[in-house]
N, C-alpha and C positions, 0 to 999 in steps of 0.2 A: 615366667608368666607372660603371655602374649598381650599386646596392647590392642584394645578394642577401639576402633575408629567409627564415629558416626558422621553422617553426612545429611545435609538438607538439600533436597533436589526437587526440581519440578518434573512431575510425571507427564506422560503423553496426554492424559486427559485434562491437564491443567492444574490438578491438585498439587499441593506441596507435601513431601513426605520426609519425615526424619527416620533414618534407617541405619542399620549397621552396614558398613561398606562391603563386608564379606557376605551379606545376606540381603541383597536388594529386593527380594520378592516378599519380605516380611517387614513391612514398615512398623516402626514403634508408634508413630503418630502420623496421622494424615490430616491435612488442613485443606478444607474445600472453601474457597473464597467465591461468593456468589457473583454472577455476571454483573449485577448492578454495581457492586463494589469494585470489581475488576475494571469496569469502565472508568471509575474515578481515579484509579491508580494502576494503570496497566504496567508500568515499569518498576514498580515498588513492591511487587508481591513477595519476592524472596526476602527482602528486607523486613517487611511486615511480619512474615512467617517466622523469621529468625528472632525478631523481638518477642513474638508470642511464646516461642519455645524457651527463650532465656527467662521470661517472666515466669513461666511454669516451673522451670528448674529452680529459680530463686525462691518461689513460694514453697515448693516441696522442701527445700533446705530449711526454710524458716519453720515449717511445721515440725520437722525432725528435731530442730533445736528446742522448740517449745516443748515437745514430748520429753526430751532428755531433761530439761529443767524441771518439768512437772514431776518426773520420777525422782529426781534428786531432792526436791522439796518434800515429797512423800516419805522418802527414806529418812531424811533429816528430822522430820516430825514424828517418826515412828509408825506412820501409816504404811501398810503393805497391801498391795492389790492381789 
């Protein structure tokens, strides 16, 4: 099985994109930071975007764990969906 690599990059238009390194034309997520906010943190854009992506991944993981726990409780209590 081949390893999939993702990368966080700044695009030519200033947006930040999370994409597969072998498919740069199809971003998984694009973050557009307004000019007003960019003026406040011109050097920190990639760090901010990385934190946003990490928070999103962590929240997704938490949701998946909650769903598994709910299913386990339903099975243990005899409820089936």
